[in-house]
C-alpha positions in Angstrom: 0.0 0.0 0.0 1.4 3.5 -0.9 -0.1 4.9 2.4 2.0 3.6 5.3 0.1 1.6 7.9 1.4 3.2 11.1 0.4 0.2 13.1 2.8 -1.9 11.1 6.2 -1.5 12.6 8.0 -3.1 9.6 6.3 -0.7 7.2 7.1 2.4 9.3 10.7 1.2 9.7 11.1 0.7 5.9 9.7 4.2 5.3 11.9 5.8 8.0 15.0 4.1 6.6 14.3 5.5 3.2 13.9 9.0 4.5 17.1 8.9 6.6 19.2 7.6 3.8 17.8 9.8 1.1 20.0 12.8 0.0 16.8 14.7 -0.7 15.3 14.5 2.8 15.1 17.1 5.6 14.4 16.6 9.2 10.8 17.7 9.0 10.1 14.9 6.6 11.4 12.3 9.1 8.8 10.1 10.9 10.3 11.2 14.2 9.1 14.8 13.6 5.5 13.7 14.3 6.5 13.1 17.9 8.0 16.6 18.1 4.8 18.1 16.5 2.6 15.9 18.7 -0.6 17.9 18.3 -0.6 17.1 14.5 -1.8 13.9 12.8 0.8 12.2 10.6 0.2 10.7 7.2 3.0 9.0 5.2 2.9 8.1 1.5 5.4 6.7 -1.0 5.9 5.5 -4.5 8.1 2.6 -5.6 10.4 2.0 -8.5 10.2 -1.0 -10.8 12.3 -3.1 -8.4 9.8 -2.5 -5.6 12.0 -0.1 -3.6 10.7 3.2 -2.3 11.7 5.9 -4.7 9.9 8.9 -3.3 8.1 9.8 -0.1 5.8 12.4 1.3 5.4 13.0 5.1 2.4 15.1 5.9 1.2 16.5 9.2 -2.5 17.4 9.6 -4.0 19.9 11.9 -7.5 21.0 12.9 -8.7 24.5 12.1 -11.4 26.7 13.7 -13.5 26.3 10.5 -13.9 22.5 11.1 -11.8 21.7 8.1 -8.3 20.4 8.4 -5.0 21.7 7.1 -2.3 19.4 5.7 1.4 20.4 5.6 4.4 18.6 4.1 7.2 20.6 5.6 10.3 20.6 3.3 8.6 17.8 1.3 8.3 15.8 -0.7 11.4 13.6 -0.6 12.1 13.4 -4.3 15.0 14.3 -6.6 15.3 18.0 -7.3 12.6 19.2 -9.7 10.9 15.9 -10.2 7.4 17.2 -10.7 6.2 13.8 -12.1 7.1 12.1 -8.8 5.5 15.0 -6.9 2.3 14.4 -8.9 2.4 10.7 -8.2 2.7 11.2 -4.4 -0.1 13.8 -4.3 -2.3 11.4 -6.3 -1.7 8.7 -3.7 -2.8 10.9 -0.8 -5.6 12.9 -2.4 -8.4 10.5 -1.6 -7.2 10.1 2.0 -7.0 13.9 2.6 -10.5 14.3 1.3 -11.8 11.6 3.6 -10.1 13.5 6.5 -11.8 16.7 5.5 -8.6 18.5 4.5 -9.2 21.7 2.6 -5.6 22.4 1.7 -2.3 20.6 1.3 0.8 22.8 1.4 4.2 21.7 0.3 7.5 23.5 0.4 10.3 21.4 -1.2 13.7 22.9 -0.6 14.3 23.6 -4.3 16.4 26.5 -5.6 14.3 29.0 -7.5 14.1 28.4 -11.2 11.5 30.0 -13.5 11.2 27.0 -15.8 10.7 24.7 -12.8 8.0 27.1 -11.4 6.2 27.0 -14.7 6.3 23.2 -14.8 4.7 23.2 -11.3 2.1 25.7 -12.4 1.4 23.6 -15.5 0.8 20.6 -13.3 -2.1 22.5 -11.6 -0.4 23.7 -8.4 -0.4 27.3 -7.0 3.1 28.6 -6.3 4.1 31.2 -3.7 7.7 31.9 -4.5 8.0 35.6 -5.2 6.1 38.9 -5.1 4.1 38.0 -2.0 4.3 41.3 -0.1 0.5 41.9 -0.7 -0.3 38.6 1.1 1.4 39.6 4.4 3.7 37.7 6.7 1.7 34.5 6.7 2.0 34.0 2.9 4.4 31.1 3.6 5.3 29.0 6.6 9.0 28.4 6.1 11.4 31.2 5.2 11.6 31.5 1.4 15.3 32.4 1.5 17.8 30.0 2.8 21.6 30.5 3.2 23.4 27.4 2.0 27.1 26.6 1.8 27.5 24.1 -1.0 30.5 22.0 0.1 30.6 20.3 -3.3 31.7 23.6 -4.8 34.7 23.7 -2.5 36.3 20.2 -2.9 39.8 21.6 -2.0 38.6 23.2 1.2 39.7 21.6 4.5 37.7 23.8 6.9 34.9 26.4 6.8 37.6 29.1 6.9 38.7 28.2 3.4 35.2 28.9 2.0 34.5 32.4 3.3 35.8 36.0 2.8 38.5 37.4 5.0 36.1 39.5 7.1 34.0 36.4 7.8 37.2 34.5 8.7 37.9 37.0 11.4 34.5 36.7 12.9 34.8 32.9 12.9 38.2 33.0 14.5 37.5 35.6 17.2 35.7 33.2 19.6 38.7 30.9 19.9 41.0 33.8 20.4 38.8 35.0 23.2 38.9 31.6 24.9 35.4 30.4 23.9 35.1 26.6 24.0 32.4 24.7 22.1 30.9 21.3 23.1 27.7 19.4 22.2 25.3 17.0 23.7 21.6 16.2 24.4 21.5 16.1 28.2 19.3 18.2 30.4 22.0 20.7 31.0 22.4 21.3 27.3 18.7 21.7 27.0 18.6 24.2 29.9 21.5 26.2 28.4 20.0 26.2 25.0 16.6 27.3 26.2 18.0 30.2 28.3 19.9 31.6 25.4 17.0 31.0 23.0 14.5 32.8 25.2 17.0 35.7 25.7 17.3 36.0 21.9 13.6 36.1 21.3 13.1 38.7 24.0 15.8 40.8 22.5 14.2 40.7 19.0 10.6 40.8 20.4 9.5 37.6 18.7 7.6 34.6 20.0 9.3 31.4 21.1 8.3 27.8 21.5 7.9 26.1 24.9 10.7 24.1 26.4 8.9 20.8 26.1 8.9 21.2 22.3 12.7 20.9 22.4 12.6 18.2 25.1 10.5 16.1 22.6 13.2 16.6 20.0 15.8 15.2 22.3 13.6 12.3 23.3 13.1 11.5 19.6 16.7 11.8 18.4 18.8 11.1 21.6 19.9 7.6 20.3 20.9 8.9 16.9 23.5 11.4 15.7 20.8 13.3 13.8 20.5 16.1 16.3 23.1 18.0 18.3 22.9 21.0 20.6 26.1 23.0 20.3 27.1 25.2 23.2 29.7 28.0 23.3 31.0 28.8 26.7 33.5 31.2 28.2 34.7 29.9 31.5 31.4 28.8 33.2 29.1 31.0 31.2 27.1 29.8 28.3 27.1 32.6 25.6 25.5 30.9 22.6 23.8 27.7 21.5 22.7 26.2 18.2 20.5 23.1 17.4 21.6 21.4 14.2 20.1 18.5 12.3 22.0 16.2 10.0 19.6 14.7 7.5 19.9 14.0 3.8 22.8 15.9 2.2 22.5 18.9 4.5 23.1 20.0 8.1 20.4 22.4 9.0 21.1 25.1 11.6 17.5 25.3 12.8 17.4 27.0 16.2 19.9 29.2 18.0 20.2 31.7 20.8 22.8 34.0 22.4 23.1 36.3 25.4 22.7 40.0 24.6 26.0 41.1 26.2 28.2 38.7 24.2 31.2 40.5 22.8 33.1 37.4 21.6 31.1 36.4 18.5 30.4 33.2 20.3 27.5 32.3 18.0 29.9 32.0 15.2 31.8 29.4 17.2 28.8 27.1 17.2 28.8 27.2 13.4 32.5 26.3 13.1 32.2 23.3 15.5 
């Protein structure tokens, strides 16, 4: 069946294994993310190749809305090769009837594909609506994930031995300053790492006057990924004081620097140290 039976441990394991070994996956397409977003209902679909192996996947989370209808979101999905609109269509076709049965009014997808006008046109030609550019008139809720992502493509720097070899000289100085100031970086997923992360994270949100997630949200992340090397909390300290933290996820062919925080009196560029570690 192309819809994963979540009561079948073997089927879920097979699907999860595909996601975690696919270069096209991101953490929010992993089955573990449904535990993090525990107030959403998960739905997993896939298509197979001629040999019967999973070739593409779509992890969806479904949420209730005040209208009585439901909203479906495939964050950073689907897990398909870049620009493969045909496989995208096949996956959507697999889930359409199920979404209708569940009273879903909208399925939103945001594959992490670089902007390309020809690709956008092919997606439009397939019958989808695209929100990629010129969205100011729709307001801040036009999209869910940021539309602009900063990516360092390591394949374009095959001769580089460290991050320092890939960046301009001014950036090198910012990256090197923490170590000159005595900042030390470690990582872990224990309670003290969570406490330090959350303190710097809340400080950062208050400084920028933005909202923040509750602590148990991040505790569920640790609970989900503590026995893997998918998630790390990096912590930059000077003596006994934690100055900055970052949560990173290793999934597919990317490491995603997803959440971070720093204290507002930090003069050591400590947040840069968590990127170098």
